[in-house]
ChimeraX commands (.cxc) that place a marker at each C-alpha (Angstrom):
marker #1 position 13.35,12.62,203.16 radius 0.5
marker #1 position 16.13,10.85,205.21 radius 0.5
marker #1 position 19.24,9.29,204.02 radius 0.5
marker #1 position 18.80,5.85,204.08 radius 0.5
marker #1 position 20.61,4.02,206.77 radius 0.5
marker #1 position 23.11,1.39,205.51 radius 0.5
marker #1 position 23.22,-0.92,208.63 radius 0.5
marker #1 position 19.23,-0.88,208.74 radius 0.5
marker #1 position 17.69,0.39,205.72 radius 0.5
marker #1 position 14.21,-0.35,206.47 radius 0.5
marker #1 position 14.68,1.11,210.15 radius 0.5
marker #1 position 13.42,-2.59,211.43 radius 0.5
marker #1 position 15.89,-2.84,214.44 radius 0.5
marker #1 position 15.40,0.95,215.11 radius 0.5
marker #1 position 11.57,0.34,215.59 radius 0.5
marker #1 position 11.88,-2.90,217.18 radius 0.5
marker #1 position 13.64,-0.66,220.21 radius 0.5
marker #1 position 10.53,1.55,220.41 radius 0.5
marker #1 position 7.90,-0.94,220.95 radius 0.5
marker #1 position 6.54,-1.45,224.42 radius 0.5
marker #1 position 6.25,-5.25,225.68 radius 0.5
marker #1 position 7.93,-6.43,222.39 radius 0.5
marker #1 position 8.88,-9.97,222.97 radius 0.5
marker #1 position 11.99,-12.35,221.84 radius 0.5
marker #1 position 9.69,-14.14,219.07 radius 0.5
marker #1 position 8.66,-10.90,217.69 radius 0.5
marker #1 position 12.26,-9.75,217.59 radius 0.5
marker #1 position 13.35,-13.19,215.77 radius 0.5
marker #1 position 10.75,-12.25,213.15 radius 0.5
marker #1 position 12.03,-8.49,212.64 radius 0.5
marker #1 position 15.87,-9.57,213.01 radius 0.5
marker #1 position 15.17,-12.06,209.88 radius 0.5
marker #1 position 13.34,-9.32,208.18 radius 0.5
marker #1 position 16.32,-7.26,208.44 radius 0.5
marker #1 position 19.13,-9.95,207.63 radius 0.5
marker #1 position 16.79,-10.68,204.50 radius 0.5
marker #1 position 16.58,-6.88,203.32 radius 0.5
marker #1 position 20.66,-5.92,204.06 radius 0.5
marker #1 position 23.08,-6.68,201.68 radius 0.5
marker #1 position 25.57,-7.83,204.12 radius 0.5
marker #1 position 28.65,-8.26,201.83 radius 0.5
marker #1 position 31.82,-10.38,201.77 radius 0.5
marker #1 position 32.05,-10.43,205.40 radius 0.5
marker #1 position 28.69,-11.39,206.11 radius 0.5
marker #1 position 26.46,-9.87,208.70 radius 0.5
marker #1 position 28.79,-9.92,211.48 radius 0.5
marker #1 position 30.14,-6.34,211.08 radius 0.5
marker #1 position 26.46,-5.19,210.77 radius 0.5
marker #1 position 25.15,-6.82,213.84 radius 0.5
marker #1 position 28.04,-5.70,215.76 radius 0.5
marker #1 position 27.45,-1.94,214.63 radius 0.5
marker #1 position 23.87,-2.13,215.60 radius 0.5
marker #1 position 24.87,-3.57,218.83 radius 0.5
marker #1 position 27.22,-0.41,219.51 radius 0.5
marker #1 position 24.46,1.72,218.84 radius 0.5
marker #1 position 21.28,0.45,220.44 radius 0.5
marker #1 position 23.12,-1.92,223.53 radius 0.5
marker #1 position 24.12,0.53,225.72 radius 0.5
marker #1 position 20.60,2.64,226.06 radius 0.5
marker #1 position 19.03,-0.75,226.18 radius 0.5
marker #1 position 20.87,-3.86,227.70 radius 0.5
marker #1 position 18.04,-5.93,228.57 radius 0.5
marker #1 position 15.99,-5.39,225.87 radius 0.5
marker #1 position 15.10,-8.52,223.95 radius 0.5
marker #1 position 16.12,-7.09,220.40 radius 0.5
marker #1 position 19.46,-6.78,221.92 radius 0.5
marker #1 position 19.41,-10.96,223.13 radius 0.5
marker #1 position 18.82,-11.51,219.66 radius 0.5
marker #1 position 21.08,-9.70,217.94 radius 0.5
marker #1 position 23.86,-10.77,220.45 radius 0.5
marker #1 position 22.70,-14.46,219.23 radius 0.5
marker #1 position 23.10,-13.33,215.68 radius 0.5
marker #1 position 26.51,-12.71,216.45 radius 0.5
marker #1 position 27.03,-16.60,217.34 radius 0.5
marker #1 position 28.84,-18.71,214.91 radius 0.5
marker #1 position 26.79,-21.54,214.07 radius 0.5
marker #1 position 27.64,-24.57,215.87 radius 0.5
marker #1 position 29.53,-27.42,213.47 radius 0.5
marker #1 position 27.36,-30.37,212.62 radius 0.5
marker #1 position 29.53,-32.21,210.63 radius 0.5
marker #1 position 28.85,-34.04,207.41 radius 0.5
marker #1 position 25.29,-34.05,206.26 radius 0.5
marker #1 position 23.83,-36.27,203.52 radius 0.5
marker #1 position 25.42,-36.96,200.29 radius 0.5
marker #1 position 26.07,-40.67,199.09 radius 0.5
marker #1 position 28.79,-41.44,201.09 radius 0.5
marker #1 position 27.00,-40.65,204.11 radius 0.5
marker #1 position 24.09,-43.00,203.27 radius 0.5
marker #1 position 26.48,-45.89,202.51 radius 0.5
marker #1 position 28.48,-46.77,205.14 radius 0.5
marker link #1:1,2 radius 0.2
marker link #1:2,3 radius 0.2
marker link #1:3,4 radius 0.2
marker link #1:4,5 radius 0.2
marker link #1:5,6 radius 0.2
marker link #1:6,7 radius 0.2
marker link #1:7,8 radius 0.2
marker link #1:8,9 radius 0.2
marker link #1:9,10 radius 0.2
marker link #1:10,11 radius 0.2
marker link #1:11,12 radius 0.2
marker link #1:12,13 radius 0.2
marker link #1:13,14 radius 0.2
marker link #1:14,15 radius 0.2
marker link #1:15,16 radius 0.2
marker link #1:16,17 radius 0.2
marker link #1:17,18 radius 0.2
marker link #1:18,19 radius 0.2
marker link #1:19,20 radius 0.2
marker link #1:20,21 radius 0.2
marker link #1:21,22 radius 0.2
marker link #1:22,23 radius 0.2
marker link #1:23,24 radius 0.2
marker link #1:24,25 radius 0.2
marker link #1:25,26 radius 0.2
marker link #1:26,27 radius 0.2
marker link #1:27,28 radius 0.2
marker link #1:28,29 radius 0.2
marker link #1:29,30 radius 0.2
marker link #1:30,31 radius 0.2
marker link #1:31,32 radius 0.2
marker link #1:32,33 radius 0.2
marker link #1:33,34 radius 0.2
marker link #1:34,35 radius 0.2
marker link #1:35,36 radius 0.2
marker link #1:36,37 radius 0.2
marker link #1:37,38 radius 0.2
marker link #1:38,39 radius 0.2
marker link #1:39,40 radius 0.2
marker link #1:40,41 radius 0.2
marker link #1:41,42 radius 0.2
marker link #1:42,43 radius 0.2
marker link #1:43,44 radius 0.2
marker link #1:44,45 radius 0.2
marker link #1:45,46 radius 0.2
marker link #1:46,47 radius 0.2
marker link #1:47,48 radius 0.2
marker link #1:48,49 radius 0.2
marker link #1:49,50 radius 0.2
marker link #1:50,51 radius 0.2
marker link #1:51,52 radius 0.2
marker link #1:52,53 radius 0.2
marker link #1:53,54 radius 0.2
marker link #1:54,55 radius 0.2
marker link #1:55,56 radius 0.2
marker link #1:56,57 radius 0.2
marker link #1:57,58 radius 0.2
marker link #1:58,59 radius 0.2
marker link #1:59,60 radius 0.2
marker link #1:60,61 radius 0.2
marker link #1:61,62 radius 0.2
marker link #1:62,63 radius 0.2
marker link #1:63,64 radius 0.2
marker link #1:64,65 radius 0.2
marker link #1:65,66 radius 0.2
marker link #1:66,67 radius 0.2
marker link #1:67,68 radius 0.2
marker link #1:68,69 radius 0.2
marker link #1:69,70 radius 0.2
marker link #1:70,71 radius 0.2
marker link #1:71,72 radius 0.2
marker link #1:72,73 radius 0.2
marker link #1:73,74 radius 0.2
marker link #1:74,75 radius 0.2
marker link #1:75,76 radius 0.2
marker link #1:76,77 radius 0.2
marker link #1:77,78 radius 0.2
marker link #1:78,79 radius 0.2
marker link #1:79,80 radius 0.2
marker link #1:80,81 radius 0.2
marker link #1:81,82 radius 0.2
marker link #1:82,83 radius 0.2
marker link #1:83,84 radius 0.2
marker link #1:84,85 radius 0.2
marker link #1:85,86 radius 0.2
marker link #1:86,87 radius 0.2
marker link #1:87,88 radius 0.2
marker link #1:88,89 radius 0.2
marker link #1:89,90 radius 0.2
view
């Protein structure tokens, strides 16, 4: 039995790079599965995503999973206040 990979415990990211003809939406679904099954720790998933990119992107720069991982590194846009009583009453 192979040792468990702490960065890709179920091997779904590595496997996505082996799938012929995989598209971006399938890669996003696989990325979500990875994110939900990975213990990202106190720093969040960013260090793990960086490690996955370092591992796979050099050999697969144009792969859809590489693009999805890069999207995953981006910080979400700050949308400002959402909801709450003061948001409803002017």
